[in-house]
N, C-alpha and C positions, 0 to 999 in steps of 0.2 A: 834160645827158642822157647816160647811158652805157648802151649795150645790148650784149650779148654772146651768142655762140652757139658751141657746139662743133661742129666739122666734122671728123670722123675724129680724128686726133691733134692737130688745130689748134684753138685758141680764137681766134675772130675777134671783134673788138670795134670799135665806133664810139663815139667820145667827142666830143660837141659841147656847147657852151653851159654853161660854168661847172663847178662842182664836183659830182661825182656823189653821189647819196645813198648812205648806208652799205649799204643793202640791195643795190642794183645792183652796187656795188663788191665787196661780199662774195661775191655770186654769181659774178662774174668770177674772183675769187681762188680760190673753191672749185673751179671748173672747171680752173684752172691746176694746182691741187693734186691733181687726179685723174689724173695721169699724162699731161698734155698734153706733146707734144714741141715744139710751136711755138706762139708767141703772136703774133698779127697785129693790133696795135692801129692803128686809123685815127683820128688825132687832129687836131682842127681848132684854129685859132688862138684861138678864144674858150673853149677847154676848159682846165681846170687840175685839179690834185689838191691836197688839203690835205697839209701836211707828214707827218702820221701815215699817210695813204694812200700817199704816196710811199715811206715806210719799209716799210710792209707789202708793197707791190708788189715792191720791191727784195729783201726777205727771201724772198718766195715764189719769185721768179725764181732767186735764188741757191740756194735749198734744193732746187729741182727741176731745176736746170740746163736750163732751157727756152731754146731758140733764139728770138730775137725779131726779127721783120721789122716795124719801126716805120715806118708811113706817116704823115708829118707835113706838114701844110699850111703852117705858118708857117716862114719862113726862119730866124728867130731860134730857135724851138723846135727846129728840125732841127739847127742848129749846136750847140745845147746837148746834144742827144741824141747827136750824133756824138762830142762830147767825153766824154760818159759812156761811150760805146762803147769808148773807148781802154782803159777799166778793166774792162769787162764782156765776157767772151768770149761769142760767140754773138749779139751785138747788131749788127744792120745797120739803117741808117736810109735811108729812101727818101722822095722827094718825091711829090706827087700827079700828076706828069707821066705821061702814058700809058706811055712806055717804062720808067719806073721802077716803075710798078705791075706791069708784066709781070715785071720782075726780082724784085719783092717776092713775087709769087705763086709764081714758080719757086723762090725761096729757101724759102718756107713749105712748099710741097708740090711735089716734083719733077714736072714736067709741067704745072704751073700749077693743076690741079684745078678743073674746072667747078663742082662743088658749093661750093667756097670762094668763087668769084666770085659765084655766086647768093646765098650767105649774106651777103656784103658788100653787095650791092645791096639785099637785103631789110632788113638792119640800117640802111642809110641811110634807107629809107622809114619804118621804125619810129621812128628817131631824129628824123624830120622835119627833116633837115639843111637849113639855110637856102638853100643853093645847090647843088642836086644835081649831082654830078660826072658826066661822061660816062665811066663806067668801062668798060674793054674787057670784052667778054663772049665 
């Protein structure tokens, strides 16, 4: 399941359970292509993308020079994302630990942004994430 929402200049996204359908994935890419300055994906260990989706996402991010604050649950996926970040300017990777969530919000929107936090909480409810996190509000 993949759900996304635009909050000001940021596209927030929650991705859990498997590969997203093309429609949901396309909506998220469309939002990124409409002048988003920041992409805040919240990705769980049981989530993945097809190779074509990975290419489309990389192309969209490169074309629009979007800053990315990736919040990643899995240690392995986080390490892979950090390695990718060595070659992708503007990509920062964060864990789901409370203090790192604060850093991710601050990176995404200076001051942390209350509406962004509310959107992330709501997207978790919509995605029906298996183990709701205690996200700082």
